[in-house]
Structure formats: C-alpha cells, structure tokens
N, C-alpha and C positions, 0 to 999 in steps of 0.2 A: 661783489666788486661793483664800484660806482660806474654809472653810465655817463660817458663824456662825449659831447658832440662839438663840432667846429663850426663857427660862423664868423667870417670876415676878420680873422686874426684873434678872435675871442674864443673862449671855451665855456661850455655850459655843463655843469655837473648835476647829476640827479642820483641821490644815494638811496639805499634800501632802508626800510623802516627799522631794521635791526642793526644798522651800521651807524657808528658815531663818527661824524666828520669834524675835523679841526683844520681851519683854513687860516694860514698866516700870510699877510701881505706886507712885504718889506720888514719882516720880523715882528709885526704887530698882528694881534688876533683880529681877524675880520669876520669869520663865521665859525660857530661851534654848536653842535647838536646832532640829533638823529633825524634821519629822513629829510635832509636839507636839499635844496635845489637853488643854484645861483650861478651867475656869470663870473668869470675870472680871467685874468691875463696869465698865461703860462710862464712868462719870463719873470714875473714878480711874485708868484704864488708858491707856497709850500703847504701841501695838503696831506693830512694823515687820515686813514680810514681804520677805525678800531671796531671789531665786531662786538656787539653788545648782547648777543643771544647766548643761550646755554649750549655748551659744546661738550662732547664726550671724547675721551681719550682712552683707547684700548692699549694695554701694555702687557708684556709677558717677559719674565726674567727668571733666572735660575738662582737657587739658594742652596746652602748646605746646612744640614741639621747638626745637632750636638754630637751625634754618632757618625758623622762624616758621610751622610747619604745625600745625594743630589735630589732636589725637588724642583718642579716647574710650577710657577705661580702665574695664574691668569687673573687679571683685574681690569676694571673699568673705572675711570675717574670722571665725574661730571663737574665742570668748572664754568665760571663766567667772569668776564672782566668787569668788575663792579665800579672801577674808577678809570674810565677811558682816558681822561686827561693825563693822569699820572702814568698810565701805560704808554701813552703816545710820547711822553717825555723820557721814558726809561728804555723803550724798545722802538725799533725802527718800523713804524707802520706807514711810512710815506708811500704815496702812490705816484705813478707816472701821470703827468697832466695830459698826455695825449691818449693813453690807452686805459688808464684807471687801474692798472695792475700794480701790486706791491713791488717795490724795488728790491726788498729783501724777503726773508722767510720768517716773520715774527711768530707765526703759529707753530713752526717747527722748533723754534727756541723755547716757546712755552711748553711744548710737548716733552722736549728733552729735560727741561727743568723739573716738570712734574714727575716724569718717569724715574729720574735718578733720585729725587727726594723720596718718592714712595718706595723705591727699591732699597734705599738706605735703611729706612725704618723697618721694612719687612725682613731684611737680612739680619738686623740686630736681634729681632725677636726669634727667628728661626734658628739662628746660630746657637742659642741657649736652650733649645727645646729638642728632646729626642724625637726620633722619627715617628714612633707610635703615637706620642701625644700630638705631634703636628698633624698627622693624618686624621686623628679623631677630632680635635678642636682647632685645627689650623685655619680653616676658612674664617671662622668668627674672630679668632684672635688676630689674624693678619689684617682683616678688614678694620677692626677697631684700632689697631696700632697704626695703620696707614692713615686713617681718618684723623686720629689725634696728632700724628706727626705733621701732616699737611696743614692742619688748622693752627698749629703752633709754630710753623715755619715763618720767620720774619721776612725772608726774601719775597715770599709770595704777597705778603701784605704791602711791601714797599713798592711793588709794581702794579698794585691795584687788582690783584687776582684773588678770587674767592672760590674755594672748593665747596661744591654743593653736596656731593654724595660720592661714596666709594663702594664699589661692589667687587667682591672676590668670587670669581666663578669656579675656580678649581685650584687645588694644591695637590699635585700628583707627582709620585716618584717616577724613576725611569722604568722603561717597559719591563726589563728583566727583573728589577726589584719588585715591581708591582705584581708580576706573575708569581714571584717567590712569596710575597706577602699573601697573595690569594690562596696559596696552596693549603695552609692549615685550615682556613675557613672552608675551602672546598672539600678538604678531607673530612671535616666535621659534618658538613652537609651531606657528603657521600655516606659517612657512617650512619647518620640519621636516616638517609634514604635506604641504606642496606637493612638497618634495623626495622624500618617500616615495611620493607619488602619481605623480610623474614617473618615478621608478625603477620603480614597479609597472607604469606604462603602457609603459615601455621594455621591461621584461621580458615584458609581455603581447604587445607588438608582435613581439619576437624569437620568442616561442613561436608566435605566429600565423604568422610567416614560416616557421618550421620545420615547422609543421603543413601550411601551404600547399605547401611543397616536398615534404613526404612524400606529400601527396595527389596532387601532379603526378607524382611518381615512380611512385606506385601506378597512376595512370591510364595513364602510358606503358607500364608493365609489363603492365597489363591489355590495352591495345591490341595490344601485341606478342603476347601470348598468344592474343588473339582472332584476330590474323592467322595465327598458327601453327595455330590450331584450324580456321579456314576452309580453309587450304591442306591440312591433313590430311584434313578432310572431303571436299574435292575429290578428293584422291588416293584416298581410300577409295571414293568414289562411282565414280571412273573404274575402279578395280580391280574393283568390284562389277559395273559394266556389262560390262567385258571378260570377267569370269568368267561372267556371265549369258549373254553372247553366245556364248562358247565352249560353255557347257552347252546352249544352245538349238541350236547347230550339231550338237553330238554327238547331242542328242535328235532333231533332224530327220533326220540320217543314219541313226540307228538306226530311226526310224519308217519312212523310205523303204525301208531294207533289209528291215524286217519286212513292209511291205506288198508288196514285190517277192516275198519268199519266200512270202507268203500267196497272191499272185496266181499264182505258179508252181505252188504246191501245189494251189490251187483248179483251175487249168487241168489239171494232171495228174489230179486227182481227177475233174474233169468228163470228161476223155478216157477215164479208166478206167471211169467210170460209164456213159458212152455206149457204150463197147465192151461192158461187161457187159449193158447194156440191149439192145443190138443182138443180142448172143449169146443173151440170154434170150428176146428176141422171135423170133429165128430158131429156137431150140429149141422155143419154144411153138408156132410155126407148123408146125414139123415134127411136133410131138406132136399138134396138132390135125388135120393132114393125115392122119397115120397113124391117128388115132382115127376120122376120117370114113371113111377107106378101110376100116378094120376094121368100122365100123358098117354101111357099105354092103354089105360082103361078107357080114356076118351077116344082113342083111335079104334079100339075094339068096338065101341058102340057106334062109330061113325060109318056112313055108307061108302061105297066105292067112289062115288063122285067127289065126296069130301076128301077122301084120301088122295085121289088123283090131283085135286086142286092144291092140297097141302104140299104134295110132292113137287108140283110145279113152282109153288112159292119158294120152297126150300132150294130148288134148283136155281131159281132166279136170283136168290140172295147170294149164291156162291158163284154166279157167272160174272165175268169181268164187265166193266161198263162199256156199252155199245152205243156210240153216238149215231151211227147210221148203218143200215143194212142194204146191200145191193143184191137183188134177186134177179138172176138171169134165167132165161128160158131153160137153159140146160139144167140148172139146179132144180127148178120147179119140176121139170120132167122127171129127173132122177128121183126126187122125193116122192112124187105122186106114184111113180112106178113101184117104189119100195113099199109105199102104204097100201097099194092095191095088190101087191103080190100075194099069192096064196101062201099061207103058213106064217104070215107075219103076225106076231101077237099084238093085241089091242093095247094101247097105252094104258087104259084104265086097269086092265087085268095085270099088266106088268107092275104097276104101282101097288096094287093089292097084294101081288105075290111078294113084293119086297117088304110090305108091311107085315106079312106073316113071317 
C-alpha cells in the first residue's frame, strides 16, 4: 500500500519498489512506473496501484473421479502481473487519495479467476480417470493439466496476468474411502509381517533346539568326565592306601628291628655294666680288706701313745663344730674330781683296750 501524506491541501505519494503506480490528472497520464514519489491534488487525480511482485495463491477444491469417488485437491499457483498498465485498465486497482487503500478488491478477483480456471481443468481430467489411477499418478497429471490450462487461458493474457508455476501438494480421497483403500495394503503388510514373524519364530525354535542339543551333549560329556574323575580318584585313593600300608609295614618292621637291636644292645650293655660293677665291687672289697688289714697291722705295731692320739683324732673328726667353750669352776671341779677318783681308768689304757 502506498504511503500518502497531507501538506497544505496537497498530497504526497510514496510507493513501494514492487508496486506499479499509474497517475491520471484530468484523464491524462501524469505519472506511471514503480517506486514513484510525487505530489498531487486529490480532487483531480485518479491513481492506481498494481502489485508487480510474485504472488502465491493457495487453493483447495473437490472433484469426482470416473467411478464416482470424491477427491480433495490441494494446489498452489504462483503468478505475477506482467502488464500492470493493462491490468489497471481491466481491473479496479484504484486507491483512495487520502489513505492509499484500494477502493475495491482486485486481488480477490484475480484469486477467484485463477481458482475457478484451475479447478475447471482439474475437474475435466479427474472426471475421466478412475480413482486408482488418480491416486497413483494424480498429482503429476493434475499439475501438468492445470499449468497447461492456465497458460492457454486467453482471459489471463488479456488482463496482463502470467502464471509462473503450479504445485499440487495432495490428491486425497475422503477419510472413510482412504481407510478402506489402505486396508488391502495394510493386510498385505500385516501378512508379510506375520510371515516374517513365523519365520523368525521358526528360526528361533530351530536355534533353541540346537542350543538344547548342545546343552544336552555338554551335560552328557560332563557326566562322562565326572565318572572318569570319580574312577580316577578311587584308583588314586586305592593306590595311596596301598602305598601308605606298604610304607607303614616297612616303617613297623624297621621300628621292630630297631627296638630289637636296642633291646639286645641294652641287654649287652647291662650285662657288661653288671660285670664291670661286680668286678669293681670285688676290687673295691679286696682293696678295702687289704686296707683294713694294713690298718690293723699298723695299729698293732704302734704304741699306746700313738693309738691314744689316733683315737682322739677320730673322736675330733666326729665331734660337731664348736666355736667357743665356756668352762665354769663347777665343770672343772667335777672333771678333776672324776679324773682323780680312784678306780677311774686312764684314757690311754681305754683306747688301747678298744683297739684290742
């Protein structure tokens, strides 16, 4: 939309770079072009603004196939007003000199014209095509037919309109019909899925059987090896017992022989010791007898004084140790009395008498 400002009863218009402006003053052309800016009097001016950019028109319409099935067609048409001067003379693109807004709705008229023209060509094609073929090749066929029909439409060329591109986004049946059409395909897919499931289960069962057989074979082999292990352990235990018994027998025989040898040696040693002890006792007796005989012979040859002295020595050897002796007058008196008493034997004579 053009930008219009007011100054002292005049108007100033500034248009967009994509808008074609046509200014008539008193029925004569005053300004024409894109992106214009100029002053004008609102009472004597007639201004048209024609968009010169590319525009897209989305459309949706229903059609019926050769087998009387309803379809919904979604398409988009890209167009451009290639001759703005012609379009401004064929359609009302006039703007208000105070606000710059269109007085009518020219773009809605163009949209209606394009939609009805495209719908007419699409309906002619779909009406002669069965539903199955339309769903398979409908998008391409409808797009080509609409493009060709719009390009060959004389009315569009007369108003300066050029169709740049046509896009068909969808050709779809009604929801119930679409679900019904999907059913066979879904059944086929489900059948393939079931077949794949059955094959997978069969493969799984076969693998499980192989695994079970392997486990059974492993258990059989393990049991056989356990049996061999038990047998080998019994053989080893028996051999160990036999070897231990043989070793114990050898050890017992060796111990008995050793004890026998020790008993014989002890007996021989005891006999030798007894003989030696007897010989030593006999020699000692003979030595004592000879000593006594020599002692008696020596005493017989000694005098009384010697015998008395020996007797005193022997007596002194057998007396207890005396550290100190206290002699009182009473003891000395009694002793002297006994020594001087008549009939008391002389110590020397007593010793000699004992020697005899």
